[in-house]
Phi, psi and omega in degrees: 000140185254175185289319179307308182295332180283322179288322174304321179298315180291321177291328172297314181294325174301304182308301180305322178295313184286323176297315176307313174296320172299312187275316181275330184273335183239306183292310184253028186295317186288323183284338179276342184293330181280349184290129186294337183270352188278139180282156172285154184306327178280345182260356175303136184255089183305323182300313181286331169297315174299315178301313181296320179291327174299317178292316184294321176291323173304318181296316174304302184303315180301309178302313179294319186271336181269317186252323190259342176061035174282122187218033174224161178297311186294318183289324175295322176298316179296310185293323179298322181292321178289318177304309185303311183302310181286323179299315183282328179293316177299307183297318185296315183297317180299315181293322174296322172288333182238356184221172176257019179296311185253125184261358180197150173300339177294328182287323178298315189291313183295322177291327178291313181304310180298314176295318176305320186287310183296320176282341170296309185286319177300313178298317179297324178290316179296313176303322172297317183293312179304317180282352176298143175274000000 
């Protein structure tokens, strides 16, 4: 791993963190509050949220720089959208089928759309950074 990839991972993590706060913590806060598995605002573990976003940013940065040669905002947005869609659809369907974390297919759809948008934006940021001279 090189410095450009690690900085790209950091930027991706910051984008995912801020988008998660905006989308889940502000825009959809009321609809998420009734979920039985959600922690209360005072009980959120910011360190682990940040760590999870860092791993996801690293995933995007690693794929883009090592395997996909993505080095533009547009290419990163497309790659990020596909990764976000497939990861969230797979995870959410498994959670709906095996746990009580997801209580309706509507929740799956909402999360998949939200994740796709978040990963598209974060992927765009990572792709832009990797392509910088």
